[in-house]
N, C-alpha and C positions, 0 to 999 in steps of 0.2 A: 522450366521449373519455376514455379511461383516464388516470389520473395516471401520469406518468413521473418517476422519480427524477432529481435532478440528476446530471450525468455524474460528478462527484467521488464521489458515493455509490455509483454503479454500479461505479466503479473500486475503491472500498474493499471492496465486497462480493465482487468478483472476486478481489482479493488475499487476502481472508479465506478464500475457497474454495480458493485455491491453497495457502495455508498448511495448511489442514485436510487437503488431499489429499496433503500431503508434497512438493509441487513446490518449495516454499520451506520447508525444515525449520527447526526452532529453531536459532538461532545463525547461520543463513546470511545472506549479504549479498544484498539485493535489487538488481536492475539499476539503473543510474543513472537519475535522473529524466528525463533527455533520452531515453534508450532507452524508458522506459515511456511517455513522451509520444508518441513515434513509434508504438509498438505500439498504443496506444489512440486514436491519431489525434486528439490534443487538445493543449492548451498545457501547458507545464511547470507553470504556476500551478495548473491543475486537478489535475494529478497530485500536486503538492505539498500541496494542500489535503487530498486523500484520505490521504496519508502522515501529515500533521500530526495528523489526527484519530486515526489509529491509534497514533501516538506518545503522544498525550495519554492514550489509554485503556490504554497499557502493552503493546499488541500488538507494537509495533515499538520499536526503540531507535535514535535518531539519534546519530551520532558525527561532529561537525563536521570536515570535511575528509577523512573516511574513507568515510562512506556510511550507509545505513540497513540495520539488521539485524533479523531476526525475533527477538523476545524469547524467552528460554529459559523464561520464566514466562508462558504464555498464559492470559489471563482465561477463566473458564468461561462 
């Protein structure tokens, strides 16, 4: 049986692909966690974990009470 990545990692990779494709350009606000959870058919905790790892790596910027934004400075 092939190894399947945890869902939060799959979400993270999908969001990275969207950013790279220009669907979410630098400086843009991502959809709310609730909306992403509905889209990925998972809990908000799972989506939050994916977003938090991207914030820690500098790919996203979280602004409390405002939202999560694509960083202007994408890591290579």
